[in-house]
C-alpha positions in Angstrom: -16.6 -13.4 -12.5 -20.7 -14.2 -12.1 -21.3 -15.5 -8.4 -18.1 -13.5 -7.0 -18.4 -10.7 -4.5 -17.0 -7.3 -5.3 -13.9 -7.9 -3.0 -13.0 -11.4 -5.1 -13.8 -9.3 -8.4 -11.4 -6.6 -7.5 -8.8 -9.1 -6.4 -9.0 -11.0 -9.5 -8.9 -7.9 -11.6 -6.0 -6.4 -10.1 -4.3 -9.6 -9.2 -1.7 -9.0 -12.4 -0.8 -5.2 -11.8 -0.1 -6.1 -8.3 2.0 -9.1 -8.9 4.0 -6.7 -11.0 4.7 -4.4 -8.6 5.5 -7.0 -6.0 8.1 -8.6 -8.3 9.5 -5.0 -9.1 9.8 -4.2 -5.5 11.5 -7.8 -4.7 13.8 -7.5 -7.4 15.3 -4.4 -5.6 16.1 -7.0 -2.8 14.6 -4.5 -0.1 15.5 -6.5 2.9 19.1 -8.0 1.8 20.9 -4.9 3.4 20.2 -1.6 5.5 20.6 0.5 2.3 18.2 -1.2 0.3 15.8 -1.0 3.0 16.2 2.7 3.4 15.5 2.9 -0.4 12.4 1.0 -0.1 11.3 2.9 2.7 11.8 6.1 0.8 9.6 4.8 -1.8 7.0 3.8 0.3 7.3 7.0 2.2 6.3 8.8 -1.3 3.5 6.3 -1.8 1.9 6.4 1.1 2.2 9.9 1.9 0.3 10.6 -1.5 -2.2 8.3 -0.4 -2.7 9.9 3.2 -5.4 12.3 2.2 -7.7 9.6 0.8 -7.1 7.6 4.2 -8.0 10.7 5.9 -11.3 11.7 3.8 -14.3 12.2 5.7 -16.7 11.0 2.6 -14.6 7.9 2.5 -14.3 7.1 6.2 -18.0 7.5 6.2 -18.2 5.0 3.5 -15.3 2.8 4.7 -15.5 2.5 8.7 -11.8 2.5 10.1 -10.2 3.7 7.0 -8.1 6.2 8.8 -6.6 3.5 10.9 -5.4 1.3 8.2 -2.7 3.9 6.7 0.7 2.8 7.0 2.4 6.1 6.6 2.8 6.6 10.4 4.4 3.4 10.7 6.7 4.1 7.5 7.7 7.3 9.1 8.6 5.4 12.3 10.6 3.0 10.2 12.9 6.0 8.9 13.4 7.9 12.0 
């Protein structure tokens, strides 16, 4: 991984894990029906709800400006409404 940026290293080292998650999600056919989409949203709600405190952490927002604005939790909640 010589000569790569941190971002490139991170992407390369997590590519397999992210692809596995993507394959699992797409196997659920989340966009094939309203019922599937609602099931997908429930999973997203759990995941993003668990991550919400990280997106709001002052120390992380100091290190990563704008992090709080990148949270998808509110968008997931809006879709569930």
